[in-house]
N, C-alpha and C positions, 0 to 999 in steps of 0.2 A: 518537210513540213514542220513546224514549231511546235512543242508540243506544250499541251494547254497545262496551265497554273491550276494548283488545287481548288481555288476558288471559281476559275472559270469552267471547270468542269462538274462542278454542283449545280443541282437543279435552282430553280428559281427561287421556292420555298426555303431552301439552305441558305442562297446566298442573302436572301432577305433576312435571315436569323443573324446569319455572320454582319449584316451593317450593323443590324442592334448591337452586337456583342462589340463592336468599334465604339459604338457611342456610347457604351458603358462603361469601356475603358477611358475615353475621353473624359467623360463625367466624373470618373475616379477621380484621376489624376487632376481634376479641376477643383474639387472639394477636399481633397487628402490636402494638397499643398494649401490651399486658401487657409482651411480653418488652422493649418502649421502657422502660418504668416500673420493670422490674425488674434491667436491666442493673447500676444502681450496686451493688444487692444481691450481685448474681452477682459481679460484680467484687471488691466487699469480700470474700467468702466464699472467693472461691476463689483472690485475691491474684495478679490478674492486671493488668498495664500498662494504662494508656491507649493505648499503641500495640496492643495485642491486643484492647482495647474497640473501637475506630475500624476495626480490621480485620476484626472480626464484622460493625459495620453496613455495612462494604463488601462484605462476603461476601453479605450479603442481600441487597444492589442488584445483583450479579454475577448471583445467582440468578433476581432477578426480570426481568433484561434479556435474560440467555438465553433464558429460557423463552417470552420473547416473541416469539424470532424461530423458535425451534424446535418449540413446542407443533404447530402444523399437520403438519410434518412426522412427529412422533411421534404422532399421529393416525391417521394413513394407515398406518403400520406396526402399530401396537397394537391399532387399533380405537378409534373416539372414547370410548366409555364406560371403555374401560379404561384409557386415557391420563388422561381425566377422573378416576377416583375413583383413580388410582396417586399421580400428582402431586398430588391435592390431598389425601392424605393425609399427605404428607411432611413437614409443617410441626408434625404431633404428633409422629411420631417424631423430629425434631428436638428440641422439647420435651421429650420423655423422656431423649433423651440428655444435655441440658443439666441435667437432674435428678440425674443419677449420676456425672457426670464434670465434671471441671475442666482436664482435659485441653486446653491451647489449640487442637492440631489438631482434636479432638471438637466445641469450643466454633465453632470456625470451620466445621465441615462442617456443624451443626447449622445453626447462622445461616443457610447457604447453599441448605439446606432448606427452611427459611422462605421464603426467596425465589423459591426454585424453584417452590413451592405458591403464593406470592404472584400470578406471573406467570401462572401456569396457571388459575388463579382469575377472574382480570382477564379472559384471552384467552378462555377457553373462555365465561363468564359474559357477556360483551358479545356477541360471537359469535352465541351461542346465543339470546341474546336478542333481538338487533337481526334474525335472520333470521326467528324464529318470528312477530315481531311485525312484520313487514315494516318496520324502523329506525324503528321507532312512539318519540319522544322521549322522552312522558308514561312507558312502561313501562321506559326505559333510566333514567330519574331513578327511580325506584321500586324498581327494583332495587337500585341504586346505594344506596339510602339505608338499607339493611340494613348497610351497613357503617359509618356512624357510630352505630347502634343498636348494634352490637357493640363500638364504639370510647367508647359511653357505658356502657356493661357493665362494663368492664374496671377503672373504679377502683371500682367497687360491688364486684367479686371482690377485689380487692385491698385494701376497707377489711374486708371479712368475713374474709379470709385473714391481716389481719395482718402479723406479720414473715415469715411465712412464703409466699415466693414458690413456693417446692415444690407447695404447695396450690393455689394459682393456677394453676400449670401442670396439675395434674393435673384440674382443673374443666373447664381449658379444652380436655384430651384427653378428656374425657368429653362435650362436645359436639362433638369432631372423631369420637368413636365414634358417636353417634348421626345425624351427618351421612352417613358410611358405611353404616351402616346402612339407615337412608332409601334412599340411592343404590342400594342392590342392587335396586332396580325401576326403574330409571328407563331411558329409552329414548332413543336418543341416536341417528336415521336421516341420513341425506343431507339429509333436508328442514329439519332442525336445525342442523346444522354442515357448513360447506362445506368439502370435505376437496381438491376437484380446483382446477381453475384455470378460471378465465373463457372460456367459449369461443370458441376463434379468437383469444385474445389470449393474450399473457405472463401468468405469476401475478404481475408486478411492473407490469402495464401501469397498475396505479393513479399510479403514479410520474409519470403524463402527464397526470392529470387535475389540473386548478387546483384544483377543490374538496378535494383530498385535501391539499393544502400548506395551503390557507386553515385547513381544522381543524386539520391538525396543529399549526400556528403556535399556532393558539389553544388547544388544548391541552397546547402546551409552555408556556405564558406560565400557563394556569391551575396547571398542574402544580407549576412552577417555584415559581409564588406561595406556594399552598398549603403545599407542605413549607416553604418559608422561612419563612412565616407560625408555621405548627406547630411547626417545627424551634427557634426564635429570638424566640417571644413570649414566653416566661416570662424569659427575661433582659434582654427589651428593657424590660419593668414595672420588673423589679427595679431595673435599672441606672436606668433614668430615675427612680427616688424616687419612683414614684406608689404603691407597694405592696409587701409583705412577698412571700417568694418560697410561703408557703404559700396566700395570697388568689391570688397569680398562678396558680398550678397550680389554685385551683378557676375560675379564667376562661379557662384553658386546656379546663377541662372544658365550661365553657357555650361554649365555641366549638365544641365537638362537636355540643352539643346545637341551637346555632343552624345548622349543617351537617344537621343531621336532619330539623330543621323547615324549611328551606330545600329539600331535597330532594324531602319529599314535596309542598311547595306549588310546585314546578317541575313536578311530575307532573301535578298537576292545571292549570295553566298552560298545560302542553303539549298539552292537550287541546283548548284556545281559541285559543292562538296560536303560530305560527308559530316554527322553530328561530333564524333570522336576526332576528326581531321579538325575541325572548326575550333572546338573548345580548347586543345594544346596549345594552338596559335593566339587565341583570348588569352588565356592565361598566363602565357610567357607576354604579352602585349602589357598585361596590367601588372606585372611585376616590374618590367624594365619601366613604364612608366610612372610605379609609385614610388618605386627606389630614386628616380631623378627629383621627385617633388619632396621626398623626405629627405634628402642629400644638399637641396637647393637652401638659398635664404635672400633669394631676389628674386620679385613677382614675374618677371618674364619665362626661365624656366619652368616654376612653380605654376604658373599658369597654362602652358601650352602642357605640361607633364597632364595637370588635370584632366583636360580636355582630351588627352590622349587616356586616360584611364575610361572617361566615360564613350569613347568610341569602343575600347576593347570589351568593356564589360558589359556594353546594353544587349549583345545575344545572347550571353549565358544562359538566361533563365529561358529564353524560348528551345535552346540548343540542348539543353539538357532535359528538358521534359522530352523533346523532340526523338531523343537517342533512349529513350526509357522502353525499348522493345513494347510500345502500345500497352503497356500496364496502365494506363489510365482510362483505355476504352475496356479491359478487362475485367479489372476489378473498380468498382463505384467509391472505395474509402479510398485508394491508391492518391487520387488528386488533393485528398483531404490531410492526409501525412506529409504529401508535398508541400502543405501548406504550416500545419501543425510544427514537426520537429525541423525546419530552418527557422521558423519562425519565432521559435522557443532561443534557438542559438543566436540569431541577431538581437534579441531583447538582451539576452546574458552579455555580447559582445558590447554591447553600447553603456552598460551598464560598469563593465570591467575596465572600457578605458577612463569613462568618469572618476571611478574610484583611484586609477593607476597616476590621470593628469593630477589628480590633489597631490601626490607625495612628488613626481617627478616631471609634472610640467603636462601639456599638451602633445609635443613633440614625442616625448617618453611615450606617452599613451598610445601614441599612435603607431609606435614599433609592434605593439602588441597582433596588427591584423599582418605582421609577415607570418605568424603562424597558422592564420587562415588561408594565403597564398600559398603558403609550404605543401599544407593539406589540399589545397586546391589542385597543385603540380601533382601529385603522387597518384591524385584520383581521376585524374585527365590523362596521365598514363595506364592507368588499370581500366579506364575506359576505352584505350586504346586496346590492350590486351584481349577484354571481354569480346570485343567486336572479332579480332582476329581468331579468336576460340570459335565463334558461332559461324565465321565464313570456314573455319576449318572442318566444324562438323556437317555444314552444309556440302563438302567437295568428298569427303568422306564417302 
């Protein structure tokens, strides 16, 4: 008899809650990608400076990081369902404000709201999925696969709307309204979202667990690598002389398709392999594909390597969370730290590549990512050693 998946084993109300998480991740991929692609048009129409544009992106990151810390406290005060629905709707409020006002203060607050929504969705989504599935890597990867679905839909929405970025925002807001209507009937009890602290231990007791730091560093390396690759890929292809900007944009979209395929594949592999086994294979795959991309100077091998990077790195996030010995379920602040610490690393890495590229070119700047990949490999090996230590302790 075939073993039921974590999702199939859930009660009806918990499957309904997971459906809402899937919709929330899809909406997040849609609005984050659409906002990024619409910023040039918004900048031109509202006549805002590069400085304001940069502050808008920073405001979004601030909202994301702050929400990673305070979402559990907000859930305790307001109730998990109220906090989930309220903060999950703020991105669509921000989009609506951007549609009607070009005032710099309004634009900054609007982007802050999209960051708060992103932080809330990430924190609630991953913790609920982890708790309900008993930290199942397969379901974590499956849930996170809905983000690239939204990201892949964004270019289609933009193409349908043509030059009207407002129409694209309106479609996204409609998706958000649909998500809220679906979310009216969800139930988030203590069995789905941990709001207290681990019995007899500090709410920050996970800081003393070696597996927390192993998984946190792997998440930092993955998120910093992904953010840098997504942010600089088009520039890398164009400045390398391999292709035009239009083709480079298509390749960036293809990278999201690879991530989508990779996340669904990772969900399947996670039912057959342990997280530490998957992580070392994915890390090696990314290193090999990234090396091919960096040392190639023609389009075909660079494009193939980029697609390979997407396939191998896609499952790292869910796999690292799934291998964290259920710290997310035991400590309500743990997921927040898994957001904040890697998020800071991603922001610093992107800036460092830009600063280095000004001096030695974008290809030279991208070599900085090898530091992340080397660190990822080291901690993937520590991940394996930790798991073997745990298995020895159980059999002793």
